[in-house]
C-alpha positions as CSV (number, residue, x, y, z in Angstrom):
1,M,134.6,73.6,105.4
2,K,135.4,76.4,103.1
3,M,131.7,76.3,101.8
4,N,130.2,76.4,105.5
5,K,132.5,79.6,106.1
6,W,131.6,81.5,102.9
7,L,128.1,80.6,103.8
8,A,128.4,81.8,107.4
9,A,129.8,85.0,106.0
10,L,127.4,85.4,103.7
11,L,124.6,85.0,105.7
12,A,126.3,87.3,108.6
13,A,124.5,90.3,106.6
14,W,121.4,88.8,107.3
15,F,118.6,90.1,109.9
16,L,115.1,89.4,110.9
17,I,113.0,92.5,111.2
18,P,109.9,92.1,113.1
19,F,106.7,94.4,113.0
20,F,105.0,94.2,116.4
21,S,102.2,96.7,115.9
22,A,98.8,95.6,116.8
23,K,96.4,96.0,114.1
24,A,93.3,94.4,116.3
25,E,91.7,96.4,118.8
26,T,92.5,93.2,121.4
27,A,96.3,92.5,122.4
28,P,97.3,89.7,120.3
29,A,97.8,86.3,122.1
30,F,101.2,85.9,121.5
31,T,104.2,88.7,121.3
32,V,107.7,88.6,120.5
33,D,110.1,89.9,123.7
34,E,112.3,91.8,122.1
35,D,114.2,92.4,125.5
36,A,114.8,88.6,126.5
37,V,118.1,86.6,126.1
38,L,117.0,83.3,126.1
39,R,120.0,80.2,126.0
40,D,122.2,80.5,122.7
41,M,121.3,83.6,122.2
42,D,124.3,86.2,122.5
43,R,122.1,89.5,122.8
44,S,118.6,90.4,122.6
45,W,116.9,91.3,119.5
46,R,116.5,94.8,120.4
47,Q,120.5,94.9,120.5
48,G,121.0,93.1,116.9
49,Y,120.6,89.6,117.4
50,M,120.7,87.8,114.3
51,P,120.6,83.8,113.4
52,A,123.6,81.6,113.7
53,V,124.8,80.0,110.3
54,G,126.8,76.7,110.3
55,G,126.7,73.1,108.2
56,N,124.5,74.6,105.8
57,R,121.4,75.4,108.2
58,W,120.2,78.4,109.7
59,T,119.2,79.0,113.3
60,M,117.0,81.5,115.0
61,I,115.9,81.8,118.4
62,L,112.9,83.7,119.3
63,P,111.5,84.6,122.8
64,V,107.6,84.6,122.7
65,R,105.5,86.0,125.6
66,S,102.0,85.5,126.4
67,A,100.1,85.9,129.4
68,E,97.2,83.2,128.3
69,A,99.2,80.5,126.7
70,A,99.5,77.5,128.9
71,G,101.4,74.4,128.2
72,P,103.6,74.3,124.6
73,V,103.5,76.7,122.0
74,T,103.5,75.6,118.1
75,A,105.4,77.7,115.8
76,E,105.2,77.6,111.8
77,L,107.2,79.7,109.6
78,V,105.2,80.0,106.7
79,F,105.9,81.7,103.4
80,P,103.4,83.2,100.8
81,T,105.5,81.5,98.1
82,E,108.3,79.5,97.7
83,R,109.9,80.7,94.5
84,Y,112.7,82.8,96.0
85,S,112.7,80.5,99.4
86,F,116.2,79.8,100.3
87,F,115.6,77.1,102.8
88,R,115.2,73.6,101.4
89,P,111.9,71.6,101.3
90,G,111.5,70.3,104.8
91,K,109.5,70.9,108.0
92,M,108.9,74.3,109.1
93,T,107.3,73.7,112.5
94,M,108.3,73.3,115.6
95,T,107.1,73.0,119.2
96,A,108.4,75.3,122.0
97,Q,108.2,74.9,125.9
98,Q,108.1,77.4,128.3
99,E,111.7,78.5,129.1
100,T,110.9,81.0,131.9
101,T,107.5,82.5,133.2
102,G,105.4,83.6,130.7
103,I,108.4,83.3,127.7
104,W,108.5,80.6,125.6
105,R,112.0,79.6,123.4
106,V,110.9,79.0,120.0
107,R,114.0,77.6,117.7
108,F,113.7,77.3,114.0
109,S,116.7,75.1,112.6
110,L,116.3,74.8,108.8
111,D,118.5,73.5,105.9
112,L,119.7,76.2,103.6
113,F,120.4,76.2,99.9
114,P,124.1,76.8,98.7
115,N,125.1,79.8,96.7
116,Q,122.6,82.0,97.8
117,K,121.6,85.7,96.0
118,N,120.8,88.6,97.6
119,A,117.2,89.1,98.3
120,D,114.1,89.9,100.7
121,Y,112.0,86.8,102.0
122,P,108.8,88.1,103.7
123,C,107.2,85.7,105.9
124,V,104.9,84.9,108.5
125,I,105.5,83.1,111.8
126,R,102.2,81.7,113.0
127,L,102.0,80.7,116.6
128,T,99.1,78.9,117.9
129,G,98.7,77.2,121.6
130,K,95.6,77.1,124.0
131,N,94.7,78.7,127.1
132,K,93.9,77.1,130.7
133,E,90.3,76.3,129.5
134,G,91.5,75.0,126.1
135,K,90.5,77.6,124.0
136,E,92.8,78.0,121.2
137,L,95.3,80.9,120.9
138,V,96.8,82.0,117.2
139,T,98.7,84.6,116.5
140,E,100.8,85.5,113.1
141,I,103.8,87.8,113.4
142,P,105.4,89.3,110.0
143,Y,108.5,89.1,109.3
144,T,111.0,89.9,106.7
145,I,114.7,87.6,106.6
146,R,117.0,89.5,104.1
147,M,120.2,88.4,102.9
148,R,122.9,90.5,101.7
149,G,126.7,90.3,100.8
150,A,126.3,88.1,97.7
151,T,127.7,89.1,94.4
152,E,124.3,88.6,92.4
153,S,120.9,89.8,92.8
154,I,118.1,87.7,92.5
155,E,116.2,90.4,90.8
156,K,117.0,94.2,89.7
157,A,114.9,96.3,92.1
158,R,112.0,98.3,90.3
159,I,109.6,100.9,91.3
160,E,106.6,102.5,89.0
161,I,104.6,105.8,89.8
162,T,101.5,104.5,88.6
163,D,99.1,107.8,89.4
164,V,99.8,111.4,89.8
165,R,97.0,113.6,90.7
166,A,97.1,117.4,91.5
167,D,94.8,119.9,92.5
168,L,96.7,123.5,91.6
169,N,95.3,127.0,91.6
170,T,97.7,130.1,91.1
171,G,98.5,131.9,94.3
172,E,97.3,129.0,96.2
173,E,98.7,126.0,98.2
174,G,97.9,122.7,96.8
175,E,99.5,119.2,97.0
176,V,100.5,116.6,94.2
177,K,99.4,113.0,94.9
178,V,101.7,110.3,93.8
179,T,101.1,106.9,94.1
180,V,104.1,104.6,94.0
181,T,104.1,100.8,93.2
182,N,107.3,98.3,94.1
183,L,107.0,95.9,91.4
184,C,109.6,93.4,92.8
185,S,108.9,90.1,93.9
186,A,111.8,89.5,96.4
187,T,112.8,93.1,97.0
188,V,111.9,95.5,99.4
189,I,112.3,99.1,98.7
190,E,114.0,101.1,101.5
191,N,114.7,105.2,102.4
192,L,112.3,105.9,99.3
193,E,112.4,109.5,98.6
194,L,110.1,111.9,96.2
195,K,111.6,115.1,95.0
196,I,109.2,117.1,92.3
197,S,110.4,120.3,90.3
198,D,108.5,122.7,88.0
199,S,110.9,123.9,85.0
200,A,108.9,127.0,84.6
201,G,109.4,127.7,88.3
202,H,105.9,128.2,88.8
203,I,105.0,125.1,91.2
204,L,107.2,125.2,94.4
205,P,107.8,122.6,97.3
206,R,106.2,124.2,100.1
207,D,108.2,122.2,102.8
208,A,111.0,120.4,102.6
209,E,112.4,119.7,98.8
210,T,112.7,116.0,99.4
211,L,109.9,114.0,100.6
212,K,110.9,111.3,102.9
213,I,108.7,108.2,102.2
214,G,110.3,105.4,103.9
215,T,109.6,101.6,103.0
216,L,107.7,100.2,100.4
217,G,107.2,96.2,101.0
218,I,107.2,93.8,98.1
219,G,104.1,94.6,95.7
220,E,102.7,97.3,97.8
221,S,101.8,100.4,96.6
222,M,101.3,103.9,98.5
223,T,100.2,107.4,97.7
224,V,101.8,110.4,99.5
225,S,101.0,114.0,99.2
226,Y,103.7,116.3,98.3
227,P,102.9,120.0,99.4
228,V,103.6,122.6,96.8
229,T,102.6,126.5,96.7
230,V,101.7,127.8,92.7
231,T,102.9,131.4,92.3
232,E,100.6,134.2,91.3
233,K,102.5,134.4,88.1
234,A,101.5,130.7,87.1
235,V,100.3,130.5,83.6
236,V,96.9,128.7,83.6
237,A,97.8,125.8,81.4
238,P,99.0,122.2,82.0
239,H,102.6,122.3,83.5
240,V,105.2,119.4,83.3
241,L,106.3,118.2,86.4
242,K,109.4,116.0,86.9
243,L,109.5,113.1,89.7
244,D,112.5,112.0,91.1
245,L,112.7,108.8,93.3
246,A,115.3,108.1,95.1
247,W,115.9,104.7,97.5
248,T,118.1,101.8,98.5
249,A,117.4,97.8,97.7
250,L,119.5,95.1,98.5
251,G,122.1,97.6,100.0
252,Q,122.3,99.2,96.9
253,A,121.4,102.9,96.0
254,A,118.8,103.5,93.0
255,N,117.1,106.0,91.4
256,Y,113.9,106.6,88.6
257,S,112.9,109.6,87.4
258,A,109.7,110.6,85.0
259,N,107.6,113.4,83.7
260,Y,103.9,114.0,84.3
261,T,101.7,117.1,83.2
262,V,99.4,118.3,85.6
263,A,96.9,121.2,85.2
264,V,97.0,124.6,86.8
265,R,93.7,126.3,87.1
266,Q,92.5,129.6,88.7
267,E,88.8,130.2,90.3
268,I,86.5,131.6,88.0
269,R,86.7,135.4,88.4
270,M,83.4,136.8,87.0
271,E,82.2,139.9,87.8
272,Q,79.1,141.6,86.7
273,G,78.8,145.7,86.1
274,G,75.2,146.2,87.1
275,L,71.7,145.6,85.2
276,K,70.6,148.0,83.1
277,M,66.9,148.3,82.0
278,A,63.7,150.8,82.4
279,P,61.9,150.2,85.6
280,A,58.7,150.4,83.9
281,V,56.7,149.4,80.7
282,T,53.6,149.9,79.0
283,A,51.5,146.8,79.0
284,G,52.1,145.1,75.3
285,D,55.3,147.0,74.7
286,S,58.9,145.9,74.9
287,V,61.6,146.5,77.3
288,S,65.4,145.7,76.8
289,L,67.7,144.8,79.4
290,S,71.8,144.2,79.4
291,L,74.0,143.0,81.8
292,P,77.8,143.7,81.6
293,I,79.7,140.5,82.4
294,M,83.4,141.0,83.1
295,N,86.4,138.2,83.2
296,M,88.5,139.5,86.0
297,G,90.6,136.2,86.0
298,K,93.7,134.7,83.8
299,A,91.7,132.0,82.0
300,D,88.9,132.0,79.5
301,I,85.4,131.5,80.7
302,V,83.5,129.5,78.4
303,N,79.7,128.5,78.1
304,V,78.6,131.6,79.6
305,L,74.7,131.6,79.8
306,A,72.6,134.3,80.9
307,T,69.0,133.3,81.9
308,V,66.0,135.6,83.0
309,T,63.0,134.2,85.2
310,L,60.5,136.6,85.8
311,P,56.9,135.0,86.8
312,G,54.1,136.3,85.2
313,I,56.0,137.7,82.4
314,T,58.7,135.0,81.1
315,E,59.3,131.6,83.0
316,R,62.9,131.1,81.3
317,Q,64.5,133.3,78.5
318,S,68.2,132.7,77.8
319,V,70.6,134.1,75.9
320,L,74.1,132.6,74.9
321,V,76.8,135.0,75.5
322,G,79.4,132.1,74.9
323,T,83.6,132.9,75.8
324,I,85.0,135.5,77.7
325,Q,88.8,135.9,77.4
326,P,91.0,137.7,80.5
327,G,90.3,141.0,80.7
328,E,87.1,141.4,78.4
329,T,83.8,142.3,78.9
330,K,80.7,141.3,77.1
331,Q,76.9,142.0,77.5
332,A,74.1,139.6,78.2
333,Q,71.3,141.0,76.6
334,M,68.0,140.3,75.7
335,V,64.2,141.6,75.2
336,L,60.8,141.5,77.3
337,S,57.7,141.7,75.7
338,P,54.7,141.8,78.8
339,A,51.4,140.7,77.5
340,K,48.7,143.7,76.8
341,D,46.4,142.0,79.4
342,I,48.6,142.2,82.6
343,T,49.9,145.0,84.6
344,G,51.6,145.2,87.9
345,D,54.9,145.0,89.6
346,F,56.9,141.7,89.2
347,A,59.7,140.3,90.8
348,G,62.4,137.6,89.2
349,E,66.0,137.4,88.9
350,M,68.7,136.8,85.8
351,T,70.9,133.8,86.4
352,V,74.6,133.8,84.8
353,E,76.3,130.5,84.6
354,C,79.5,129.4,83.1
355,T,82.4,126.6,83.6
356,D,86.1,126.8,83.2
357,Q,88.2,125.2,80.4
358,D,88.2,121.7,82.7
359,G,84.3,121.8,82.8
360,N,84.2,123.3,86.5
361,P,81.0,125.5,87.0
362,A,80.4,128.8,88.4
363,S,77.4,131.4,88.8
364,F,76.0,134.0,90.4
365,R,72.5,136.0,90.4
366,V,71.1,139.3,89.8
367,P,67.3,140.5,90.9
368,V,65.0,141.6,88.3
369,N,61.9,144.1,88.7
370,L,59.7,145.5,86.5
371,K,56.2,147.3,86.8
372,V,54.0,147.2,84.0
373,E,51.3,149.8,83.3
374,A,48.0,150.1,81.7
375,P,47.8,151.9,78.4
376,V,46.1,155.3,78.5
377,K,42.7,155.3,77.1
378,V,41.1,158.6,75.1
379,D,37.3,159.9,75.2
380,A,36.4,161.5,72.1
381,G,33.2,163.0,73.3
382,K,35.1,164.8,76.3
383,T,36.3,168.2,75.8
384,A,39.1,167.8,78.2
385,S,41.3,166.3,75.8
386,G,40.4,168.8,73.1
387,E,41.3,166.7,70.3
388,S,37.5,166.1,68.7
389,V,36.6,169.8,69.2
390,K,40.0,170.9,67.5
391,K,38.9,168.4,64.3
392,E,35.3,169.7,64.2
393,I,36.1,173.6,64.7
394,P,38.3,173.8,61.9
395,A,36.1,171.9,59.4
396,A,32.9,174.4,60.1
397,V,35.2,177.6,59.9
398,T,36.4,175.9,56.3
399,W,33.1,175.7,55.2
400,G,32.0,178.8,56.3
401,L,34.7,180.9,55.0
402,A,34.1,178.9,51.7
403,G,30.7,179.8,51.2
404,G,31.5,183.5,52.1
405,C,34.0,183.6,49.5
406,G,31.8,181.8,47.0
407,L,29.1,184.6,47.7
408,L,31.6,187.1,47.7
409,L,32.8,186.3,44.4
410,V,29.2,186.2,42.9
411,L,28.6,189.7,44.4
412,I,31.9,191.1,42.5
413,M,30.8,189.3,39.5
414,T,27.6,190.8,39.6
415,Q,28.6,194.3,40.2
416,S,31.1,194.1,37.2
417,L,28.6,193.1,35.1
418,V,26.3,196.1,36.0
419,L,29.2,198.6,35.4
420,R,30.0,197.1,32.0
421,R,26.6,197.8,31.1
422,K,26.3,201.2,32.3
423,I,29.3,202.3,30.8
424,H,28.1,200.6,27.5
425,R,24.9,202.8,27.7
426,L,27.1,206.0,28.1
427,E,29.1,205.3,25.4
428,E,25.9,205.1,23.1
429,E,24.7,208.7,24.3
430,K,27.7,210.0,23.3
431,L,27.6,209.1,20.0
């Protein structure tokens, strides 16, 4: 007798929670009428009806409604595993008769094991019957039978954060996606809440500080999104977030904390200072071009590559600029050399490509236009240039002057000889 009273008091905290949401597009053949009060029920399920316990037996009455069924309805209590079942092995199938119009009185009366421990027991009530045409009707209704009030529990509640992902950029709103998993085999996690904090104060909750998740069934995983705001002053680097989980299980409060590292990025802010190059070049000559590239962001821009495509002159000519640090400007420089036999106007573009430190790409394009001119030809037979005439006239004058000078020199030497002889003759006559 004492055992029955103890067991009755222990099981007084049990309650059966139905999940009546219809997942199929069509209405189920059987549903639970939560407002009906049938024989041996002191109140409806909606008002808090609980199974009766006495004599090591558990008795539950479930009002089942159907607009299609005709005749008796068979109900079976099905457990996915008997590992933690608190019912003694036995028949868990019963046949229900129609109690009132459209309502069948399903009554389970099962033997219990004594000295039960706190636990949650998910099960399914499978209802089968036939309609007037003899077509079989089947509906499965999920339930969780809960036991509370014992001094011990079957297991310790365990929950795990199995995945954390984030897409965060400085000065923008974002979200942290967290996947949590209930590792228990006989415990439902209830009133689950999540709180995320950043010790640096750069990642802040966007809405409420605590995100209410709700109930996590046995073995169930759930991914939730925690809205955050990343401040403008946030460092573009990995940030360590603290994740705090709080919940109740088997009537007891519990919590769990873990640290996870997420990346804070900034959209690549690459600017160009305008292409510098001569508008025209002579065929066969070379022309240099230069493009200043500026990093206006807070993180390094890496693998910067500039490529010029100028059909007719070059199909693809590249130069590796490399890494540009925040606030730094680097030049993309190269030389183009048109062939000697091409002329005309040529149009193309310079493409600048890069990535951030996480490999996210970015690029921009700058138009490139170049005029290639033919080289100037010189005709030596024409006096318009004056070049050939100038070369010939100085030669004739030189030879003429040289001849005149030579003739003058001969005349001077001859005259000198004549004068010497005359002077010599005069000297002889005086003697």
